N, C-alpha and C positions, 0 to 999 in steps of 0.2 A: 506540477500536477496531475492527480489522484484521477481515476477514475468513475468515481464517483461523481466529480469537480467538475471533470469535461460534461459524463452527461446534461448535470445542473446548467451548463452554461452557452451546450449548444443547443436545451427548452427551451434556454432564457432568449437570446436569437432567435430562432425558430419566432417563438410569441412575439415577439418584438416584431417580426419580417409580417406576422400575419395580421397583425395592427398596424404598419403601412398599409398593406396593399389591401387591408380594408377601406383605413380612411381613404389613401385615394378612388377607392372603388363609388364610396357614397361622395365624396367633391366633385365625381369625373358625372353619378348623377345627378347632383345638386345645379350641377355647372347649368344640364341638359333640360331639367326643373325650369332653373331660372332666364333660360335662354326664350323656352317654351314661352313660357308664359308672356314675355317681353316683346315676342309674336302675335300677339293676342290682343295687341289694341295699336289705333292710329290717333288718338288721342291725347297721349301724355307730354309728347314732346316733338318738335319741328321733326327730328331725328326718326321718332316713328310716325310720323307723318308718314316720313319718306319713305319709308323699307316695310311699310302696312300697308300699305295704298296702292291698288292697281297703276298704269301708268297713265300718265293725265298728257297730253297735247299742251302746255304753255306759250302762251304770247311773249310773257316778261317771269321772269323768276329773279327776286330781288334778294342781292348776298351779300354780310359785310359785319361789322359788331351792333351796337345800339343803336350809332348813328346814320344804320343802315334799318332796324330795329324800328325805330322813332321818328322817321325823317319822311319815308315812304308812305302815303294812302294808300293799301292796297285798293279800297274801297272803291279809289276815283278812278283807277285803273280799268276796276272790270265794270264798271258805270259807261265806260267808251268803249266796251266789249273785245276789253283783253282778258282773257283768264291769265290770269297774275297771280301768283303767292311770293310771300312778303320773310325769306330763310334767314335773314338778317339775325342775328341772336348776343346779349346780354354780353357782352365780356369778349366775345370770339373774338381772333383775328383770322388771316390771310390765310393761317395755316387750319383751321375751320373753315373760311371759304371756299381755298382749292379744294375739299375731301366734301362739303355739301353737295357742289356743280359734278366731282366724280362718280359719289353714290345716287344723285339722278340722271346720270345716263346709265350707271349699270343696271337701275330697278326699272329701264326701259324708258323713263319719260322724254318727250320732245320738247325741245326749247329753239322760241325763234330768235330772243332776246335778253342777253345777260345785263344783267344793272348792276355794278359792285362799289360798293364805299371803299376809296383805295385814300387816306389820308394820315389819320396819325400811325393807322397800325404796318406800315410803312420804316416804323421804327426799327422791327426787330421781327423775325422767322421762329421766335420761340409759341408755340401752343399757347392758347388757353387752361391753365389750368383744370378750370369748372366745367366749359364749356364742352371737351372734349370725351369726357365720358361719358357723354348720351353717346355717345355710337358706341362704346365699347359691348353692351347688351348683344350687337350685332359682330364682336369683332369673328367669331369661327365661321360667321353664314357667307362674311363680305369680302371677297377679294378683296377689293380697292382701299379699306377701312383696314385689312393687314397690311395693305403695301405701303398704305400711306403711313403705316404708324411703325412701320421695321427698326426704324435709329429713335426711339422712343427707348427710354432707357429700361421701363418695363419691358420689354416687345419681351423676352425668352418665359417673361412669365408669365404672361399673357396667353403664350401659344403654347405650352410644355408645362404648366401646372392650372389645372380644370379645376375651375371658380373663386381661384383665387383672386381676380379683378371684385368681385362680387364683394368679397371680406376686405380685399386693401380700400374700395370705396365703398366701404356699407350704409354709407347715409346718404349719399344718391342715390345705386341701383341696388343697392340692399332689398331684404324683404321687404317696405313700406311700397319702396315705387315698385317692386313689382307686384304684390299682390291689388296695386289698385291699374296694375296693365294687365291681370285676372277681371278683374271687373270693370277693366273699360270706363274707370272714371276720368272723368275732361279736365284738363288744365288751361290756363286760360292765353298759353304760350301758342295757341293755335287760332287763340280767336280776333275776329276784325280782321282775316287774311295773313295773320303773322305779323297784322302792326302793331304793334304796344303804343298810341295815346300817351302825352306825357299835360300833366295838370302844368296852369299856368304859374308864375313866380310871385314867391312874397315879396316882391319890390326889391328884394336887397340878392342881385346876382354879382356872386363874387368871381372875380378875376382868373381866370385862366391863360396857364401861362405855358406853352409850346418851346421849353428847349432842352428839345433834340433834335437829334439831326433824322432824317427818311436817309433810305438805305435802300438799294436793289432788293429785292426781294422775291425768293427763288417758287415763291407759291403763287403771286401774281401772275409771273412767267407763266408757270404752270397755267392758270387760269387761262392766259390769251391763248397758249398751246393749243387748249382744248377746245376754245370756242374758234378758234379757226377749221383745227383737225374738222370739229362736227357743223360748219357752217352754221356757228351762234353767233349774230351779233353782238358785239360788246361794248356797252356805254361805260367807260372807269368813269366816276362822280368821285368829288372833295365836295362836300355839303357844307353848311353854312359853322361860321360861328356869331357869340355875340361881340357885340361893340367893344367890351370892355375885354374881350381876347389880344394877348399879348403874344403877336402868332412868332412873331424873329425872321420872317421872310419867309416861314416852312411851306407855303403851302407855293412860292414860288422855287422853291428847292427841291420841291414832288417835280415840278413841270420841265426843272430842269433834267431829273434822273427821266423820267417819264412824262413827255410833250403829248401823250395822247389823252390824259386824263384831263377831262370835265371841271374846271378849278367854279364851284359856288360856293365858296367863302363869303361873298358878301352880298350875294342874292340877298338875304334876309337875313336881318342885320337888326334891329328897331329889341331891345329888350323887351317889351309887351309877345313879340316870338318867341319866347325862349322859356324853358324852364329850369334847367342851368346855362351856363355859358358854355356848354359844349352839344346841347342837344336841346333843340324847338320844339318848343308844347305841341297840341291838339292843333290848335290856329295858325303857327309858322309851317308846320308838315304838311298843313295843306295848301300855303300859300308856295312853298317849293314844289312840291308835287303838283300842280296845279303849271307849272314854270317846265316842269321836266318835261311833263305833259305834251309841249306848247312846240318844245325845243325837240321834243327827238319822237313822236308819234303822234304830230295834227294831222301827219298823209293816212294814216290807220286809222283816225278819228272820224275823218270827214264822209 
């Protein structure tokens, strides 16, 4: 290689290096801008509500999947004088429920009672591909989120590559969601104290088959340990299914693994109380919530 060719190659490599450095700097700046924007609103999601709100003294915190979100009527708790929020989220699993509890405590909230829906979520320890994204804007600032995500395949990319998570999941936490956070635009996720009422069914409920096995779950185990350490009363519950559900003794198998989980599988069963076979409508949720209040909180409500 001649001297001129060597200089040309050296200049080219230096140019590429400058481009890479500039790109990294711009990504670092954009990461800071987006993360700052997501910290400006507590109205976009239940996770933003936790992260961007001042500490709250809760009498009752509700955790779980849609079977918590749609089944526990927050207002019925608050009408009894119990400061309550329903942090159940559509599609979430015990991976996310565990992290919600950790994040609530990291943000200095005080909690007397935790109700957690533990039934069909015992089939795996996987994360929810949709729900876990709600935590990512706070990844750099929150120790508990980083620790919880350590075993994820993308952890190193989240940790070492600025702005990667926003590019990777642009449709969920990209520019549009960032802008709505800056504008403090409210979503319906935190309406009704986090409770998501469902409509009546159309008279034709499809059968739901629980053709999987429950397994011991480390995230439920963590929830139990966290509650014990923080002197929180834990109420683990299996919520109702419709009469057409083919459960294959699933709920009994859950109780063989975890006898402490309360089985409310058949407390509400008539079709009129369900929106789908696995989810009660608003009327059914109110019947169910009244039962929970009577069974666990009557002493506090008198």
